[in-house]
N, CA, C and O atoms as a GROMACS GRO file, in nm:
protein
  504
    1UNK      N    1  -7.818  -3.492   5.897
    1UNK     CA    2  -7.733  -3.595   5.951
    1UNK      C    3  -7.588  -3.551   5.935
    1UNK      O    4  -7.552  -3.487   5.836
    2UNK      N    5  -7.505  -3.586   6.031
    2UNK     CA    6  -7.365  -3.545   6.030
    2UNK      C    7  -7.275  -3.661   5.990
    2UNK      O    8  -7.311  -3.778   6.004
    3UNK      N    9  -7.158  -3.627   5.939
    3UNK     CA   10  -7.059  -3.727   5.902
    3UNK      C   11  -6.983  -3.774   6.025
    3UNK      O   12  -6.953  -3.695   6.114
    4UNK      N   13  -6.953  -3.903   6.028
    4UNK     CA   14  -6.878  -3.961   6.141
    4UNK      C   15  -6.729  -3.940   6.119
    4UNK      O   16  -6.681  -3.937   6.006
    5UNK      N   17  -6.657  -3.925   6.230
    5UNK     CA   18  -6.512  -3.914   6.225
    5UNK      C   19  -6.451  -4.019   6.317
    5UNK      O   20  -6.515  -4.067   6.411
    6UNK      N   21  -6.326  -4.055   6.288
    6UNK     CA   22  -6.257  -4.152   6.373
    6UNK      C   23  -6.189  -4.080   6.489
    6UNK      O   24  -6.204  -3.959   6.505
    7UNK      N   25  -6.114  -4.156   6.569
    7UNK     CA   26  -6.051  -4.099   6.689
    7UNK      C   27  -5.946  -3.994   6.656
    7UNK      O   28  -5.907  -3.916   6.743
    8UNK      N   29  -5.899  -3.990   6.531
    8UNK     CA   30  -5.801  -3.890   6.489
    8UNK      C   31  -5.867  -3.769   6.423
    8UNK      O   32  -5.799  -3.675   6.382
    9UNK      N   33  -6.000  -3.771   6.414
    9UNK     CA   34  -6.072  -3.660   6.353
    9UNK      C   35  -6.088  -3.672   6.202
    9UNK      O   36  -6.135  -3.578   6.138
   10UNK      N   37  -6.048  -3.786   6.145
   10UNK     CA   38  -6.062  -3.806   6.001
   10UNK      C   39  -6.201  -3.860   5.969
   10UNK      O   40  -6.258  -3.936   6.047
   11UNK      N   41  -6.256  -3.820   5.854
   11UNK     CA   42  -6.386  -3.871   5.813
   11UNK      C   43  -6.378  -4.022   5.795
   11UNK      O   44  -6.282  -4.075   5.739
   12UNK      N   45  -6.481  -4.091   5.844
   12UNK     CA   46  -6.487  -4.237   5.828
   12UNK      C   47  -6.546  -4.269   5.691
   12UNK      O   48  -6.644  -4.208   5.648
   13UNK      N   49  -6.485  -4.367   5.624
   13UNK     CA   50  -6.534  -4.413   5.494
   13UNK      C   51  -6.558  -4.562   5.504
   13UNK      O   52  -6.473  -4.637   5.551
   14UNK      N   53  -6.677  -4.604   5.460
   14UNK     CA   54  -6.712  -4.746   5.462
   14UNK      C   55  -6.622  -4.819   5.363
   14UNK      O   56  -6.624  -4.786   5.244
   15UNK      N   57  -6.542  -4.917   5.409
   15UNK     CA   58  -6.449  -4.986   5.319
   15UNK      C   59  -6.519  -5.068   5.212
   15UNK      O   60  -6.461  -5.096   5.107
   16UNK      N   61  -6.644  -5.109   5.236
   16UNK     CA   62  -6.716  -5.190   5.139
   16UNK      C   63  -6.780  -5.107   5.029
   16UNK      O   64  -6.783  -5.148   4.913
   17UNK      N   65  -6.833  -4.990   5.065
   17UNK     CA   66  -6.906  -4.909   4.968
   17UNK      C   67  -6.830  -4.786   4.921
   17UNK      O   68  -6.859  -4.730   4.815
   18UNK      N   69  -6.731  -4.742   5.000
   18UNK     CA   70  -6.660  -4.620   4.968
   18UNK      C   71  -6.736  -4.494   5.005
   18UNK      O   72  -6.691  -4.383   4.978
   19UNK      N   73  -6.853  -4.511   5.068
   19UNK     CA   74  -6.936  -4.398   5.109
   19UNK      C   75  -6.891  -4.345   5.244
   19UNK      O   76  -6.832  -4.418   5.324
   20UNK      N   77  -6.920  -4.217   5.268
   20UNK     CA   78  -6.896  -4.162   5.400
   20UNK      C   79  -6.987  -4.230   5.500
   20UNK      O   80  -7.101  -4.264   5.468
   21UNK      N   81  -6.938  -4.252   5.622
   21UNK     CA   82  -7.017  -4.310   5.730
   21UNK      C   83  -7.086  -4.196   5.803
   21UNK      O   84  -7.025  -4.095   5.836
   22UNK      N   85  -7.215  -4.215   5.828
   22UNK     CA   86  -7.293  -4.113   5.898
   22UNK      C   87  -7.295  -4.146   6.047
   22UNK      O   88  -7.282  -4.261   6.087
   23UNK      N   89  -7.312  -4.042   6.129
   23UNK     CA   90  -7.316  -4.059   6.274
   23UNK      C   91  -7.448  -4.121   6.316
   23UNK      O   92  -7.552  -4.090   6.258
   24UNK      N   93  -7.445  -4.207   6.417
   24UNK     CA   94  -7.570  -4.253   6.476
   24UNK      C   95  -7.595  -4.170   6.602
   24UNK      O   96  -7.513  -4.085   6.637
   25UNK      N   97  -7.707  -4.195   6.668
   25UNK     CA   98  -7.746  -4.114   6.783
   25UNK      C   99  -7.645  -4.120   6.897
   25UNK      O  100  -7.623  -4.020   6.965
   26UNK      N  101  -7.584  -4.237   6.919
   26UNK     CA  102  -7.484  -4.250   7.024
   26UNK      C  103  -7.362  -4.165   6.992
   26UNK      O  104  -7.306  -4.099   7.080
   27UNK      N  105  -7.322  -4.165   6.865
   27UNK     CA  106  -7.210  -4.083   6.822
   27UNK      C  107  -7.239  -3.935   6.844
   27UNK      O  108  -7.151  -3.859   6.884
   28UNK      N  109  -7.363  -3.894   6.817
   28UNK     CA  110  -7.399  -3.754   6.832
   28UNK      C  111  -7.391  -3.711   6.978
   28UNK      O  112  -7.343  -3.602   7.008
   29UNK      N  113  -7.438  -3.795   7.068
   29UNK     CA  114  -7.430  -3.764   7.211
   29UNK      C  115  -7.284  -3.752   7.253
   29UNK      O  116  -7.249  -3.662   7.330
   30UNK      N  117  -7.199  -3.840   7.204
   30UNK     CA  118  -7.056  -3.834   7.236
   30UNK      C  119  -6.992  -3.710   7.175
   30UNK      O  120  -6.909  -3.645   7.239
   31UNK      N  121  -7.030  -3.676   7.053
   31UNK     CA  122  -6.977  -3.555   6.990
   31UNK      C  123  -7.017  -3.430   7.066
   31UNK      O  124  -6.938  -3.336   7.078
   32UNK      N  125  -7.138  -3.430   7.119
   32UNK     CA  126  -7.184  -3.316   7.200
   32UNK      C  127  -7.100  -3.305   7.326
   32UNK      O  128  -7.059  -3.196   7.364
   33UNK      N  129  -7.075  -3.418   7.391
   33UNK     CA  130  -6.993  -3.419   7.512
   33UNK      C  131  -6.853  -3.366   7.482
   33UNK      O  132  -6.797  -3.288   7.560
   34UNK      N  133  -6.796  -3.409   7.372
   34UNK     CA  134  -6.662  -3.365   7.334
   34UNK      C  135  -6.662  -3.216   7.302
   34UNK      O  136  -6.572  -3.143   7.345
   35UNK      N  137  -6.761  -3.170   7.227
   35UNK     CA  138  -6.768  -3.028   7.190
   35UNK      C  139  -6.778  -2.939   7.313
   35UNK      O  140  -6.710  -2.836   7.320
   36UNK      N  141  -6.862  -2.977   7.409
   36UNK     CA  142  -6.877  -2.896   7.530
   36UNK      C  143  -6.757  -2.908   7.622
   36UNK      O  144  -6.723  -2.813   7.693
   37UNK      N  145  -6.692  -3.023   7.622
   37UNK     CA  146  -6.581  -3.046   7.714
   37UNK      C  147  -6.447  -2.994   7.664
   37UNK      O  148  -6.350  -2.990   7.740
   38UNK      N  149  -6.441  -2.955   7.537
   38UNK     CA  150  -6.317  -2.903   7.481
   38UNK      C  151  -6.316  -2.751   7.493
   38UNK      O  152  -6.408  -2.684   7.446
   39UNK      N  153  -6.214  -2.698   7.554
   39UNK     CA  154  -6.199  -2.554   7.569
   39UNK      C  155  -6.148  -2.495   7.438
   39UNK      O  156  -6.053  -2.547   7.379
   40UNK      N  157  -6.211  -2.386   7.392
   40UNK     CA  158  -6.167  -2.322   7.268
   40UNK      C  159  -6.017  -2.290   7.279
   40UNK      O  160  -5.971  -2.233   7.378
   41UNK      N  161  -5.943  -2.330   7.174
   41UNK     CA  162  -5.799  -2.308   7.172
   41UNK      C  163  -5.720  -2.425   7.227
   41UNK      O  164  -5.597  -2.425   7.218
   42UNK      N  165  -5.787  -2.523   7.284
   42UNK     CA  166  -5.719  -2.638   7.344
   42UNK      C  167  -5.652  -2.726   7.239
   42UNK      O  168  -5.545  -2.782   7.264
   43UNK      N  169  -5.713  -2.738   7.123
   43UNK     CA  170  -5.659  -2.823   7.017
   43UNK      C  171  -5.573  -2.740   6.923
   43UNK      O  172  -5.624  -2.654   6.852
   44UNK      N  173  -5.444  -2.765   6.924
   44UNK     CA  174  -5.352  -2.685   6.841
   44UNK      C  175  -5.387  -2.696   6.693
   44UNK      O  176  -5.371  -2.598   6.619
   45UNK      N  177  -5.433  -2.812   6.648
   45UNK     CA  178  -5.462  -2.831   6.507
   45UNK      C  179  -5.599  -2.775   6.469
   45UNK      O  180  -5.630  -2.768   6.350
   46UNK      N  181  -5.680  -2.735   6.566
   46UNK     CA  182  -5.811  -2.676   6.539
   46UNK      C  183  -5.845  -2.579   6.652
   46UNK      O  184  -5.936  -2.606   6.731
   47UNK      N  185  -5.775  -2.466   6.660
   47UNK     CA  186  -5.790  -2.376   6.775
   47UNK      C  187  -5.928  -2.312   6.786
   47UNK      O  188  -5.964  -2.265   6.894
   48UNK      N  189  -6.004  -2.308   6.678
   48UNK     CA  190  -6.138  -2.248   6.684
   48UNK      C  191  -6.244  -2.342   6.737
   48UNK      O  192  -6.356  -2.300   6.765
   49UNK      N  193  -6.210  -2.471   6.752
   49UNK     CA  194  -6.307  -2.570   6.800
   49UNK      C  195  -6.314  -2.565   6.952
   49UNK      O  196  -6.213  -2.549   7.019
   50UNK      N  197  -6.433  -2.578   7.004
   50UNK     CA  198  -6.452  -2.588   7.147
   50UNK      C  199  -6.534  -2.473   7.204
   50UNK      O  200  -6.551  -2.369   7.140
   51UNK      N  201  -6.582  -2.495   7.322
   51UNK     CA  202  -6.661  -2.397   7.396
   51UNK      C  203  -6.567  -2.307   7.475
   51UNK      O  204  -6.467  -2.355   7.529
   52UNK      N  205  -6.597  -2.180   7.481
   52UNK     CA  206  -6.513  -2.084   7.553
   52UNK      C  207  -6.534  -2.100   7.704
   52UNK      O  208  -6.622  -2.037   7.761
   53UNK      N  209  -6.454  -2.186   7.767
   53UNK     CA  210  -6.469  -2.213   7.910
   53UNK      C  211  -6.439  -2.090   7.995
   53UNK      O  212  -6.499  -2.073   8.102
   54UNK      N  213  -6.349  -2.005   7.950
   54UNK     CA  214  -6.318  -1.883   8.025
   54UNK      C  215  -6.442  -1.794   8.036
   54UNK      O  216  -6.470  -1.738   8.142
   55UNK      N  217  -6.516  -1.784   7.928
   55UNK     CA  218  -6.639  -1.706   7.930
   55UNK      C  219  -6.742  -1.770   8.023
   55UNK      O  220  -6.810  -1.701   8.097
   56UNK      N  221  -6.751  -1.903   8.019
   56UNK     CA  222  -6.844  -1.974   8.109
   56UNK      C  223  -6.808  -1.950   8.255
   56UNK      O  224  -6.896  -1.931   8.339
   57UNK      N  225  -6.679  -1.951   8.284
   57UNK     CA  226  -6.633  -1.930   8.422
   57UNK      C  227  -6.682  -1.797   8.477
   57UNK      O  228  -6.717  -1.787   8.595
   58UNK      N  229  -6.686  -1.695   8.392
   58UNK     CA  230  -6.728  -1.563   8.438
   58UNK      C  231  -6.879  -1.555   8.459
   58UNK      O  232  -6.928  -1.459   8.517
   59UNK      N  233  -6.952  -1.656   8.411
   59UNK     CA  234  -7.098  -1.655   8.420
   59UNK      C  235  -7.154  -1.763   8.513
   59UNK      O  236  -7.276  -1.783   8.516
   60UNK      N  237  -7.070  -1.831   8.588
   60UNK     CA  238  -7.117  -1.945   8.667
   60UNK      C  239  -7.224  -1.910   8.770
   60UNK      O  240  -7.299  -1.997   8.812
   61UNK      N  241  -7.231  -1.784   8.810
   61UNK     CA  242  -7.334  -1.743   8.906
   61UNK      C  243  -7.467  -1.713   8.837
   61UNK      O  244  -7.567  -1.688   8.905
   62UNK      N  245  -7.469  -1.716   8.704
   62UNK     CA  246  -7.589  -1.686   8.627
   62UNK      C  247  -7.622  -1.806   8.539
   62UNK      O  248  -7.575  -1.814   8.425
   63UNK      N  249  -7.702  -1.899   8.591
   63UNK     CA  250  -7.733  -2.023   8.520
   63UNK      C  251  -7.795  -1.995   8.384
   63UNK      O  252  -7.769  -2.067   8.288
   64UNK      N  253  -7.878  -1.891   8.375
   64UNK     CA  254  -7.942  -1.857   8.248
   64UNK      C  255  -7.839  -1.816   8.143
   64UNK      O  256  -7.851  -1.854   8.027
   65UNK      N  257  -7.738  -1.739   8.183
   65UNK     CA  258  -7.633  -1.697   8.090
   65UNK      C  259  -7.549  -1.816   8.045
   65UNK      O  260  -7.513  -1.826   7.928
   66UNK      N  261  -7.518  -1.907   8.138
   66UNK     CA  262  -7.443  -2.028   8.103
   66UNK      C  263  -7.522  -2.110   8.002
   66UNK      O  264  -7.468  -2.155   7.901
   67UNK      N  265  -7.650  -2.129   8.031
   67UNK     CA  266  -7.736  -2.207   7.942
   67UNK      C  267  -7.744  -2.143   7.804
   67UNK      O  268  -7.738  -2.213   7.703
   68UNK      N  269  -7.756  -2.012   7.798
   68UNK     CA  270  -7.764  -1.940   7.671
   68UNK      C  271  -7.636  -1.957   7.590
   68UNK      O  272  -7.641  -1.982   7.469
   69UNK      N  273  -7.522  -1.943   7.656
   69UNK     CA  274  -7.394  -1.957   7.586
   69UNK      C  275  -7.375  -2.099   7.533
   69UNK      O  276  -7.329  -2.118   7.421
   70UNK      N  277  -7.411  -2.198   7.612
   70UNK     CA  278  -7.397  -2.337   7.569
   70UNK      C  279  -7.493  -2.368   7.454
   70UNK      O  280  -7.457  -2.439   7.360
   71UNK      N  281  -7.616  -2.316   7.462
   71UNK     CA  282  -7.713  -2.334   7.353
   71UNK      C  283  -7.661  -2.273   7.224
   71UNK      O  284  -7.667  -2.337   7.118
   72UNK      N  285  -7.612  -2.150   7.231
   72UNK     CA  286  -7.561  -2.083   7.111
   72UNK      C  287  -7.447  -2.163   7.048
   72UNK      O  288  -7.441  -2.176   6.926
   73UNK      N  289  -7.357  -2.215   7.131
   73UNK     CA  290  -7.244  -2.291   7.079
   73UNK      C  291  -7.291  -2.420   7.010
   73UNK      O  292  -7.249  -2.449   6.898
   74UNK      N  293  -7.377  -2.497   7.077
   74UNK     CA  294  -7.421  -2.623   7.017
   74UNK      C  295  -7.504  -2.599   6.890
   74UNK      O  296  -7.496  -2.677   6.795
   75UNK      N  297  -7.582  -2.493   6.890
   75UNK     CA  298  -7.660  -2.461   6.770
   75UNK      C  299  -7.568  -2.433   6.651
   75UNK      O  300  -7.601  -2.465   6.537
   76UNK      N  301  -7.453  -2.373   6.677
   76UNK     CA  302  -7.358  -2.343   6.570
   76UNK      C  303  -7.282  -2.468   6.523
   76UNK      O  304  -7.223  -2.468   6.415
   77UNK      N  305  -7.283  -2.575   6.603
   77UNK     CA  306  -7.206  -2.695   6.572
   77UNK      C  307  -7.286  -2.810   6.513
   77UNK      O  308  -7.232  -2.890   6.436
   78UNK      N  309  -7.414  -2.821   6.549
   78UNK     CA  310  -7.493  -2.939   6.512
   78UNK      C  311  -7.623  -2.898   6.444
   78UNK      O  312  -7.701  -2.821   6.500
   79UNK      N  313  -7.646  -2.949   6.324
   79UNK     CA  314  -7.768  -2.917   6.249
   79UNK      C  315  -7.894  -2.967   6.318
   79UNK      O  316  -7.999  -2.904   6.306
   80UNK      N  317  -7.885  -3.077   6.388
   80UNK     CA  318  -8.004  -3.137   6.448
   80UNK      C  319  -8.017  -3.106   6.598
   80UNK      O  320  -8.095  -3.171   6.668
   81UNK      N  321  -7.941  -3.010   6.647
   81UNK     CA  322  -7.951  -2.967   6.786
   81UNK      C  323  -8.083  -2.895   6.807
   81UNK      O  324  -8.124  -2.813   6.725
   82UNK      N  325  -8.151  -2.927   6.920
   82UNK     CA  326  -8.277  -2.862   6.953
   82UNK      C  327  -8.259  -2.766   7.070
   82UNK      O  328  -8.288  -2.647   7.059
   83UNK      N  329  -8.210  -2.818   7.183
   83UNK     CA  330  -8.196  -2.732   7.301
   83UNK      C  331  -8.105  -2.796   7.405
   83UNK      O  332  -8.080  -2.917   7.403
   84UNK      N  333  -8.058  -2.712   7.496
   84UNK     CA  334  -7.982  -2.757   7.611
   84UNK      C  335  -8.041  -2.690   7.734
   84UNK      O  336  -8.070  -2.570   7.732
   85UNK      N  337  -8.057  -2.766   7.839
   85UNK     CA  338  -8.104  -2.713   7.967
   85UNK      C  339  -7.999  -2.743   8.072
   85UNK      O  340  -7.951  -2.856   8.083
   86UNK      N  341  -7.961  -2.641   8.149
   86UNK     CA  342  -7.868  -2.662   8.260
   86UNK      C  343  -7.949  -2.711   8.379
   86UNK      O  344  -8.039  -2.642   8.427
   87UNK      N  345  -7.916  -2.831   8.427
   87UNK     CA  346  -7.984  -2.887   8.544
   87UNK      C  347  -7.922  -2.835   8.673
   87UNK      O  348  -7.994  -2.808   8.769
   88UNK      N  349  -7.789  -2.822   8.675
   88UNK     CA  350  -7.723  -2.771   8.795
   88UNK      C  351  -7.580  -2.731   8.762
   88UNK      O  352  -7.521  -2.777   8.664
   89UNK      N  353  -7.526  -2.646   8.847
   89UNK     CA  354  -7.385  -2.610   8.841
   89UNK      C  355  -7.328  -2.637   8.979
   89UNK      O  356  -7.362  -2.571   9.076
   90UNK      N  357  -7.239  -2.736   8.986
   90UNK     CA  358  -7.180  -2.777   9.113
   90UNK      C  359  -7.034  -2.734   9.117
   90UNK      O  360  -6.956  -2.767   9.027
   91UNK      N  361  -6.997  -2.662   9.220
   91UNK     CA  362  -6.859  -2.616   9.235
   91UNK      C  363  -6.786  -2.700   9.338
   91UNK      O  364  -6.841  -2.738   9.442
   92UNK      N  365  -6.660  -2.727   9.307
   92UNK     CA  366  -6.572  -2.798   9.400
   92UNK      C  367  -6.434  -2.734   9.386
   92UNK      O  368  -6.356  -2.770   9.298
   93UNK      N  369  -6.406  -2.641   9.474
   93UNK     CA  370  -6.279  -2.569   9.464
   93UNK      C  371  -6.274  -2.487   9.338
   93UNK      O  372  -6.359  -2.401   9.315
   94UNK      N  373  -6.173  -2.513   9.256
   94UNK     CA  374  -6.153  -2.436   9.133
   94UNK      C  375  -6.213  -2.504   9.011
   94UNK      O  376  -6.181  -2.469   8.897
   95UNK      N  377  -6.300  -2.601   9.033
   95UNK     CA  378  -6.365  -2.673   8.925
   95UNK      C  379  -6.516  -2.661   8.940
   95UNK      O  380  -6.569  -2.667   9.051
   96UNK      N  381  -6.583  -2.645   8.829
   96UNK     CA  382  -6.730  -2.645   8.828
   96UNK      C  383  -6.776  -2.754   8.732
   96UNK      O  384  -6.722  -2.769   8.623
   97UNK      N  385  -6.877  -2.829   8.773
   97UNK     CA  386  -6.938  -2.930   8.688
   97UNK      C  387  -7.077  -2.882   8.651
   97UNK      O  388  -7.161  -2.859   8.738
   98UNK      N  389  -7.101  -2.866   8.522
   98UNK     CA  390  -7.229  -2.820   8.472
   98UNK      C  391  -7.305  -2.942   8.420
   98UNK      O  392  -7.264  -3.004   8.322
   99UNK      N  393  -7.414  -2.976   8.488
   99UNK     CA  394  -7.496  -3.091   8.447
   99UNK      C  395  -7.605  -3.041   8.353
   99UNK      O  396  -7.674  -2.944   8.381
  100UNK      N  397  -7.617  -3.110   8.239
  100UNK     CA  398  -7.707  -3.064   8.134
  100UNK      C  399  -7.797  -3.174   8.081
  100UNK      O  400  -7.772  -3.294   8.099
  101UNK      N  401  -7.901  -3.130   8.015
  101UNK     CA  402  -7.988  -3.218   7.938
  101UNK      C  403  -7.992  -3.160   7.797
  101UNK      O  404  -8.034  -3.047   7.778
  102UNK      N  405  -7.947  -3.238   7.699
  102UNK     CA  406  -7.939  -3.192   7.561
  102UNK      C  407  -8.042  -3.267   7.478
  102UNK      O  408  -8.052  -3.390   7.485
  103UNK      N  409  -8.118  -3.192   7.400
  103UNK     CA  410  -8.218  -3.250   7.312
  103UNK      C  411  -8.176  -3.227   7.167
  103UNK      O  412  -8.137  -3.116   7.130
  104UNK      N  413  -8.184  -3.331   7.087
  104UNK     CA  414  -8.152  -3.322   6.946
  104UNK      C  415  -8.244  -3.414   6.870
  104UNK      O  416  -8.308  -3.500   6.929
  105UNK      N  417  -8.251  -3.397   6.738
  105UNK     CA  418  -8.336  -3.479   6.653
  105UNK      C  419  -8.257  -3.599   6.603
  105UNK      O  420  -8.143  -3.585   6.559
  106UNK      N  421  -8.319  -3.718   6.609
  106UNK     CA  422  -8.253  -3.836   6.554
  106UNK      C  423  -8.278  -3.842   6.404
  106UNK      O  424  -8.337  -3.751   6.346
  107UNK      N  425  -8.233  -3.949   6.342
  107UNK     CA  426  -8.244  -3.964   6.197
  107UNK      C  427  -8.387  -3.964   6.147
  107UNK      O  428  -8.413  -3.930   6.032
  108UNK      N  429  -8.481  -4.001   6.234
  108UNK     CA  430  -8.622  -4.005   6.197
  108UNK      C  431  -8.697  -3.878   6.232
  108UNK      O  432  -8.818  -3.870   6.214
  109UNK      N  433  -8.625  -3.778   6.284
  109UNK     CA  434  -8.689  -3.651   6.321
  109UNK      C  435  -8.751  -3.651   6.458
  109UNK      O  436  -8.822  -3.557   6.494
  110UNK      N  437  -8.726  -3.756   6.536
  110UNK     CA  438  -8.778  -3.763   6.673
  110UNK      C  439  -8.678  -3.702   6.770
  110UNK      O  440  -8.557  -3.716   6.754
  111UNK      N  441  -8.731  -3.634   6.871
  111UNK     CA  442  -8.643  -3.574   6.971
  111UNK      C  443  -8.584  -3.681   7.062
  111UNK      O  444  -8.655  -3.769   7.111
  112UNK      N  445  -8.454  -3.672   7.083
  112UNK     CA  446  -8.381  -3.761   7.173
  112UNK      C  447  -8.313  -3.674   7.279
  112UNK      O  448  -8.266  -3.565   7.249
  113UNK      N  449  -8.308  -3.724   7.400
  113UNK     CA  450  -8.250  -3.648   7.511
  113UNK      C  451  -8.129  -3.722   7.565
  113UNK      O  452  -8.133  -3.844   7.585
  114UNK      N  453  -8.023  -3.648   7.589
  114UNK     CA  454  -7.902  -3.705   7.649
  114UNK      C  455  -7.862  -3.617   7.767
  114UNK      O  456  -7.857  -3.495   7.756
  115UNK      N  457  -7.835  -3.680   7.879
  115UNK     CA  458  -7.787  -3.608   7.997
  115UNK      C  459  -7.635  -3.615   7.998
  115UNK      O  460  -7.576  -3.717   7.962
  116UNK      N  461  -7.574  -3.507   8.041
  116UNK     CA  462  -7.429  -3.505   8.043
  116UNK      C  463  -7.374  -3.406   8.143
  116UNK      O  464  -7.449  -3.334   8.210
  117UNK      N  465  -7.243  -3.404   8.153
  117UNK     CA  466  -7.173  -3.313   8.242
  117UNK      C  467  -7.057  -3.250   8.167
  117UNK      O  468  -6.990  -3.315   8.087
  118UNK      N  469  -7.035  -3.122   8.193
  118UNK     CA  470  -6.921  -3.050   8.139
  118UNK      C  471  -6.842  -2.995   8.256
  118UNK      O  472  -6.897  -2.925   8.340
  119UNK      N  473  -6.714  -3.026   8.260
  119UNK     CA  474  -6.629  -2.977   8.368
  119UNK      C  475  -6.554  -2.854   8.320
  119UNK      O  476  -6.491  -2.855   8.214
  120UNK      N  477  -6.561  -2.748   8.400
  120UNK     CA  478  -6.492  -2.623   8.370
  120UNK      C  479  -6.393  -2.597   8.481
  120UNK      O  480  -6.430  -2.591   8.598
  121UNK      N  481  -6.266  -2.582   8.446
  121UNK     CA  482  -6.161  -2.553   8.544
  121UNK      C  483  -6.131  -2.405   8.542
  121UNK      O  484  -6.117  -2.345   8.435
  122UNK      N  485  -6.121  -2.347   8.659
  122UNK     CA  486  -6.090  -2.205   8.670
  122UNK      C  487  -5.944  -2.189   8.712
  122UNK      O  488  -5.911  -2.199   8.830
  123UNK      N  489  -5.860  -2.164   8.616
  123UNK     CA  490  -5.718  -2.148   8.647
  123UNK      C  491  -5.688  -2.015   8.714
  123UNK      O  492  -5.583  -1.999   8.776
  124UNK      N  493  -5.781  -1.919   8.703
  124UNK     CA  494  -5.760  -1.788   8.765
  124UNK      C  495  -5.824  -1.781   8.903
  124UNK      O  496  -5.800  -1.686   8.978
  125UNK      N  497  -5.905  -1.881   8.937
  125UNK     CA  498  -5.973  -1.883   9.066
  125UNK      C  499  -6.105  -1.808   9.060
  125UNK      O  500  -6.112  -1.698   9.006
  126UNK      N  501  -6.211  -1.870   9.117
  126UNK     CA  502  -6.340  -1.800   9.121
  126UNK      C  503  -6.399  -1.806   9.256
  126UNK      O  504  -6.508  -1.752   9.279
   0.00000   0.00000   0.00000
């Protein structure tokens, strides 16, 4: 189970018990969306956080490579991550939307699936 953070990235502490607040399944799906949607280096205060969108841009014609890179990244970020499947890669000009299905384990050890989208912008043009 992962620790919950607030909108500023600070660990949440239960004011009644003083204990750390743990993430629920909805929080985990949102954290996954944020992790995939943040480009590595985008956050000045945490430049190592995020998925390398530049690398993804170079692989957009190879769905298997995109899927592998996204799987490797999420596996390094979440203890209860199981798998990610790329459903489609849709291009619109200099933007690509990668539609995914992410599977992770909930608090009871059951697999939960969340569908999402990651937008990748190509500033160099593809």
